[in-house]
A tleap script that builds the chain and sets N, CA, C and O, in Angstrom:
source leaprc.protein.ff14SB
mol = sequence {
  NMET GLY TYR ILE ILE PHE MET VAL VAL ILE
  ALA LEU LEU ALA ASN LEU LEU ALA PRO HIE
  SER PRO ASN GLU GLN PHE ARG GLN PHE LEU
  LEU MET PRO PRO ILE TRP GLN GLU GLY GLY
  ASN LEU CPHE
}
set mol.1.N position { 11.500 33.295 -3.051 }
set mol.1.CA position { 10.290 33.592 -3.789 }
set mol.1.C position { 10.111 32.635 -4.966 }
set mol.1.O position { 8.994 32.231 -5.289 }
set mol.2.N position { 11.226 32.282 -5.598 }
set mol.2.CA position { 11.160 31.364 -6.731 }
set mol.2.C position { 10.656 29.991 -6.329 }
set mol.2.O position { 9.952 29.333 -7.094 }
set mol.3.N position { 11.015 29.561 -5.133 }
set mol.3.CA position { 10.561 28.259 -4.633 }
set mol.3.C position { 9.050 28.240 -4.447 }
set mol.3.O position { 8.394 27.251 -4.774 }
set mol.4.N position { 8.504 29.314 -3.931 }
set mol.4.CA position { 7.053 29.392 -3.718 }
set mol.4.C position { 6.317 29.362 -5.052 }
set mol.4.O position { 5.303 28.676 -5.186 }
set mol.5.N position { 6.814 30.093 -6.028 }
set mol.5.CA position { 6.203 30.091 -7.363 }
set mol.5.C position { 6.289 28.700 -7.974 }
set mol.5.O position { 5.327 28.222 -8.575 }
set mol.6.N position { 7.429 28.055 -7.824 }
set mol.6.CA position { 7.607 26.700 -8.332 }
set mol.6.C position { 6.596 25.737 -7.712 }
set mol.6.O position { 5.996 24.926 -8.418 }
set mol.7.N position { 6.408 25.824 -6.404 }
set mol.7.CA position { 5.475 24.943 -5.713 }
set mol.7.C position { 4.026 25.222 -6.132 }
set mol.7.O position { 3.227 24.291 -6.241 }
set mol.8.N position { 3.688 26.467 -6.364 }
set mol.8.CA position { 2.338 26.816 -6.819 }
set mol.8.C position { 2.095 26.270 -8.220 }
set mol.8.O position { 1.014 25.755 -8.507 }
set mol.9.N position { 3.078 26.379 -9.082 }
set mol.9.CA position { 2.944 25.843 -10.453 }
set mol.9.C position { 2.778 24.328 -10.404 }
set mol.9.O position { 1.940 23.780 -11.120 }
set mol.10.N position { 3.552 23.647 -9.581 }
set mol.10.CA position { 3.429 22.188 -9.450 }
set mol.10.C position { 2.042 21.828 -8.931 }
set mol.10.O position { 1.435 20.871 -9.411 }
set mol.11.N position { 1.533 22.578 -7.959 }
set mol.11.CA position { 0.201 22.307 -7.414 }
set mol.11.C position { -0.873 22.522 -8.471 }
set mol.11.O position { -1.841 21.763 -8.525 }
set mol.12.N position { -0.723 23.530 -9.304 }
set mol.12.CA position { -1.709 23.785 -10.350 }
set mol.12.C position { -1.665 22.731 -11.454 }
set mol.12.O position { -2.685 22.439 -12.079 }
set mol.13.N position { -0.499 22.168 -11.691 }
set mol.13.CA position { -0.347 21.166 -12.748 }
set mol.13.C position { -0.371 19.734 -12.213 }
set mol.13.O position { 0.016 18.806 -12.923 }
set mol.14.N position { -0.813 19.546 -10.992 }
set mol.14.CA position { -0.762 18.222 -10.362 }
set mol.14.C position { -1.553 17.172 -11.144 }
set mol.14.O position { -1.112 16.028 -11.251 }
set mol.15.N position { -2.702 17.538 -11.685 }
set mol.15.CA position { -3.501 16.574 -12.436 }
set mol.15.C position { -2.813 16.142 -13.731 }
set mol.15.O position { -3.034 15.027 -14.203 }
set mol.16.N position { -1.997 16.996 -14.300 }
set mol.16.CA position { -1.260 16.627 -15.507 }
set mol.16.C position { -0.026 15.795 -15.174 }
set mol.16.O position { 0.350 14.902 -15.933 }
set mol.17.N position { 0.600 16.089 -14.040 }
set mol.17.CA position { 1.816 15.374 -13.656 }
set mol.17.C position { 1.521 13.971 -13.146 }
set mol.17.O position { 2.311 13.053 -13.365 }
set mol.18.N position { 0.398 13.799 -12.475 }
set mol.18.CA position { 0.001 12.497 -11.931 }
set mol.18.C position { -1.477 12.283 -12.237 }
set mol.18.O position { -2.327 12.523 -11.380 }
set mol.19.N position { -1.792 11.830 -13.459 }
set mol.19.CA position { -3.195 11.750 -13.871 }
set mol.19.C position { -3.994 10.624 -13.219 }
set mol.19.O position { -5.223 10.628 -13.293 }
set mol.20.N position { -3.328 9.662 -12.584 }
set mol.20.CA position { -4.045 8.543 -11.988 }
set mol.20.C position { -4.281 8.783 -10.504 }
set mol.20.O position { -3.477 9.421 -9.825 }
set mol.21.N position { -5.379 8.271 -10.026 }
set mol.21.CA position { -5.720 8.409 -8.617 }
set mol.21.C position { -4.757 7.592 -7.765 }
set mol.21.O position { -4.374 6.494 -8.169 }
set mol.22.N position { -4.353 8.094 -6.599 }
set mol.22.CA position { -3.475 7.303 -5.725 }
set mol.22.C position { -4.190 6.089 -5.155 }
set mol.22.O position { -3.538 5.165 -4.668 }
set mol.23.N position { -5.506 6.072 -5.205 }
set mol.23.CA position { -6.268 4.914 -4.723 }
set mol.23.C position { -6.327 3.793 -5.754 }
set mol.23.O position { -6.690 2.666 -5.417 }
set mol.24.N position { -5.981 4.080 -6.987 }
set mol.24.CA position { -6.008 3.092 -8.061 }
set mol.24.C position { -4.675 2.345 -8.063 }
set mol.24.O position { -3.705 2.775 -8.687 }
set mol.25.N position { -4.649 1.229 -7.357 }
set mol.25.CA position { -3.425 0.463 -7.227 }
set mol.25.C position { -3.698 -0.999 -7.543 }
set mol.25.O position { -4.833 -1.463 -7.439 }
set mol.26.N position { -2.668 -1.711 -7.925 }
set mol.26.CA position { -2.759 -3.131 -8.221 }
set mol.26.C position { -1.959 -3.885 -7.165 }
set mol.26.O position { -0.915 -4.468 -7.456 }
set mol.27.N position { -2.465 -3.864 -5.942 }
set mol.27.CA position { -1.740 -4.414 -4.808 }
set mol.27.C position { -1.704 -5.937 -4.810 }
set mol.27.O position { -0.880 -6.521 -4.106 }
set mol.28.N position { -2.563 -6.602 -5.574 }
set mol.28.CA position { -2.554 -8.055 -5.592 }
set mol.28.C position { -1.270 -8.590 -6.237 }
set mol.28.O position { -0.948 -9.766 -6.071 }
set mol.29.N position { -0.543 -7.759 -6.958 }
set mol.29.CA position { 0.686 -8.198 -7.611 }
set mol.29.C position { 1.933 -7.968 -6.751 }
set mol.29.O position { 3.029 -8.364 -7.149 }
set mol.30.N position { 1.791 -7.346 -5.597 }
set mol.30.CA position { 2.959 -7.057 -4.766 }
set mol.30.C position { 3.614 -8.309 -4.203 }
set mol.30.O position { 4.838 -8.359 -4.082 }
set mol.31.N position { 2.832 -9.311 -3.858 }
set mol.31.CA position { 3.376 -10.496 -3.202 }
set mol.31.C position { 3.639 -11.646 -4.168 }
set mol.31.O position { 3.979 -12.748 -3.738 }
set mol.32.N position { 3.484 -11.402 -5.468 }
set mol.32.CA position { 3.772 -12.450 -6.452 }
set mol.32.C position { 5.278 -12.608 -6.607 }
set mol.32.O position { 6.015 -11.625 -6.542 }
set mol.33.N position { 5.740 -13.840 -6.813 }
set mol.33.CA position { 7.184 -14.037 -7.030 }
set mol.33.C position { 7.601 -13.491 -8.402 }
set mol.33.O position { 6.754 -13.280 -9.270 }
set mol.34.N position { 8.889 -13.267 -8.595 }
set mol.34.CA position { 9.375 -12.795 -9.894 }
set mol.34.C position { 9.072 -13.805 -10.992 }
set mol.34.O position { 8.799 -14.972 -10.714 }
set mol.35.N position { 9.120 -13.356 -12.221 }
set mol.35.CA position { 8.739 -14.181 -13.365 }
set mol.35.C position { 9.624 -15.427 -13.493 }
set mol.35.O position { 9.162 -16.460 -13.978 }
set mol.36.N position { 10.884 -15.343 -13.066 }
set mol.36.CA position { 11.800 -16.470 -13.248 }
set mol.36.C position { 11.677 -17.514 -12.143 }
set mol.36.O position { 12.300 -18.570 -12.247 }
set mol.37.N position { 10.909 -17.267 -11.101 }
set mol.37.CA position { 10.723 -18.248 -10.044 }
set mol.37.C position { 9.422 -19.014 -10.256 }
set mol.37.O position { 8.542 -18.577 -10.997 }
set mol.38.N position { 9.315 -20.162 -9.594 }
set mol.38.CA position { 8.119 -20.975 -9.700 }
set mol.38.C position { 6.921 -20.184 -9.174 }
set mol.38.O position { 6.984 -19.590 -8.098 }
set mol.39.N position { 5.851 -20.184 -9.929 }
set mol.39.CA position { 4.660 -19.447 -9.545 }
set mol.39.C position { 4.644 -18.014 -10.084 }
set mol.39.O position { 3.633 -17.317 -9.990 }
set mol.40.N position { 5.761 -17.590 -10.642 }
set mol.40.CA position { 5.826 -16.244 -11.202 }
set mol.40.C position { 5.084 -16.180 -12.528 }
set mol.40.O position { 4.967 -17.178 -13.238 }
set mol.41.N position { 4.595 -15.016 -12.843 }
set mol.41.CA position { 3.818 -14.842 -14.062 }
set mol.41.C position { 4.115 -13.471 -14.629 }
set mol.41.O position { 4.344 -12.520 -13.882 }
set mol.42.N position { 4.113 -13.368 -15.934 }
set mol.42.CA position { 4.389 -12.085 -16.579 }
set mol.42.C position { 3.237 -11.127 -16.382 }
set mol.42.O position { 3.450 -9.925 -16.219 }
set mol.43.N position { 2.001 -11.646 -16.396 }
set mol.43.CA position { 0.829 -10.770 -16.257 }
set mol.43.C position { -0.048 -11.252 -15.152 }
set mol.43.O position { -1.085 -10.648 -14.879 }
savepdb mol mol.pdb
quit
């Protein structure tokens, strides 16, 4: 019973726990090399 209550509380607080949309991603940075390699950039 405690598990069900826990899951309901998490579902009710989902907007506070993860305030950003899952569709809001910065995927253009996934294939960039690390900062210490040639072509890498901090931002």
